[in-house]
C-alpha positions, 0 to 999 in steps of 0.5 A, spaced: 500 500 500 502 507 498 499 512 502 495 518 497 499 523 494 495 530 495 496 536 491 495 542 495 492 546 489 486 542 490 481 541 496 483 534 500 478 529 500 473 529 505 475 523 509 482 527 510 479 533 512 480 535 519 487 532 519 493 534 523 499 536 518 506 536 519 509 542 515 516 542 513 520 541 507 522 534 510 528 533 504 531 527 507 526 526 512 532 525 518 532 525 525 529 532 526 524 531 521 522 525 524 521 528 531 516 533 527 512 528 523 512 524 530 509 529 534 503 530 528 502 523 528 501 522 535 497 528 536 492 526 530 492 519 533 490 521 540 484 525 537 482 520 532 484 525 526 488 523 519 495 525 520 498 528 513 505 530 512 507 535 507 513 537 503 514 542 498 516 541 491 520 543 487 524 545 493 524 553 495 531 554 494 530 551 486 525 556 485 529 562 487 536 560 485 534 555 479 542 555 477 544 552 484 548 545 484 543 539 485 542 538 493 536 533 494 537 528 499 530 524 497 525 524 491 518 525 492 517 518 491 522 516 496 519 521 501 512 518 500 515 511 502 518 514 508 512 518 510 508 512 510 513 508 514 512 513 519 505 512 520 502 518 515 495 517 512 497 521 506 503 526 503 501 533 501 505 536 496 505 544 496 507 545 488 512 551 490 511 556 484 510 564 483 503 563 486 505 560 492 511 564 493 507 570 492 502 568 498 502 572 504 502 568 511 495 570 512 493 567 506 497 561 507 494 559 513 487 562 513 485 560 505 490 554 504 491 550 510 484 552 513 480 553 507 482 549 502 485 543 506 481 543 512 487 542 517 485 542 524 492 542 527 499 544 524 506 541 527 512 545 525 519 545 527 521 552 531 525 555 525 519 554 520 518 560 516 512 561 510 509 566 506 511 571 501 518 574 503 518 569 509 513 573 513 510 568 517 514 564 523 511 560 528 509 566 532 505 568 526 502 561 525 499 561 532 496 568 532 493 567 525 491 560 527 487 562 533 483 567 529 480 561 524 480 555 529 487 552 527 491 549 533 499 549 532 505 546 535 512 547 534 517 542 535 524 544 537 531 542 534 534 535 535 541 535 537 546 529 536 553 530 538 552 537 541 550 539 534 543 540 531 541 535 526 540 538 519 539 537 512 545 541 511 549 537 516 548 531 512 550 534 505 556 536 508 557 529 511 556 526 504 560 531 500 566 529 505 565 521 504 562 520 511 557 515 510 557 513 517 555 520 519 550 521 514 547 514 515 546 516 523 543 522 522 538 520 516 537 513 520 538 510 514 543 510 508 543 515 503 540 512 497 539 514 489 534 512 486 533 511 478 532 508 472 538 503 469 540 506 462 544 503 457 552 505 457 558 504 453 558 497 456 566 497 457 565 494 464 562 488 461 568 487 457 573 487 463 569 482 467 565 488 471 558 489 468 555 496 471 548 499 472 548 506 469 544 511 473 543 518 472 544 522 478 538 527 477 537 532 482 540 529 487 546 532 491 553 529 489 556 525 494 564 525 494 566 522 488 569 516 489 568 508 490 563 506 495 560 499 498 553 499 496 547 495 496 541 496 491 534 494 492 531 491 485 523 491 483 520 486 487 525 487 493 531 483 492 537 486 495 544 486 492 551 487 494 556 491 490 561 496 489 560 503 485 563 508 482 560 515 483 563 521 479 566 522 472 570 516 470 577 519 469 580 513 466 575 513 460 573 519 455 569 523 455 568 524 462 561 523 464 558 524 471 554 517 473 553 512 478 555 505 476 554 500 481 557 493 479 553 487 483 556 481 486 554 474 484 548 477 479 547 476 472 540 479 470 538 484 465 536 491 469 536 496 463 530 500 464 528 498 471 528 503 477 533 501 482 535 504 489 542 504 490 544 505 498 551 508 500 554 504 506 562 506 506 567 510 502 572 506 499 577 511 495 577 517 491 576 516 483 583 515 480 585 515 473 589 508 471 594 508 466 592 501 463 586 497 463 590 491 467 591 496 473 584 498 473 581 491 473 586 490 479 584 496 483 577 494 481 578 487 484 581 490 490 575 494 491 570 489 490 573 484 495 574 490 500 566 492 499 564 485 500 568 484 507 565 491 509 558 489 507 558 482 510 560 485 517 
């Protein structure tokens, strides 16, 4: 079962009106996001109401800075599955466009949250801002809510090792190749989902066939070789080693995620798979010969096998 995906531009179904909504961007759905969502779900359950987790897509940063480097930690599909696993009854998507960007704080609360979406309660983080020119914060939200029957609660930041858990902190960990830190803050490994494309098929000629995945709008973790797992359609899990980067030993350079899976010989072209990053093994390197490259790939695969087995 997949929970319904609701479009905030449309009225919600009658059965989901009167909900408690967890409101935020929730890209990555890390420990801090989970605390906000958990509070909303607990509140909803206590009052017998639907629990909805909201998100914004595209990310407001992408709207205001369209040329910003890719930074997403999750796709909408991944968020929908994560929200369902957390216990939400539906996912609500605010399509961030010029109209939403120009919506005042009062319009957002009175017309959108209460009028169109029928919310009874809203839970946010204490740093949540909303409305045109970020004119709203949790104080404004509470004041406006009190005028139209919308109850509000705010959840403080979650700290770990003396620092606030944030998407920025996770991105920095991934860009440093620190998979363990990212996994700890996310509560699961960072994972890239995509459809396997046809590549130049060099890997299969040297005994290491790979599945080629575009990186899309995902954050680019540190370029290099990783120990990975992958989930195939149907749920089968594979272990492997992956190159993420521009493949400096091949011409022309092309940015890709290229996992090689151990003990697997199936055809994955055109299938959507999800590759999770468990351990950073080494940076990308250029090799003088195919023999040198294949020798290093063998060493990488052996190390990845050992790490994933442990």
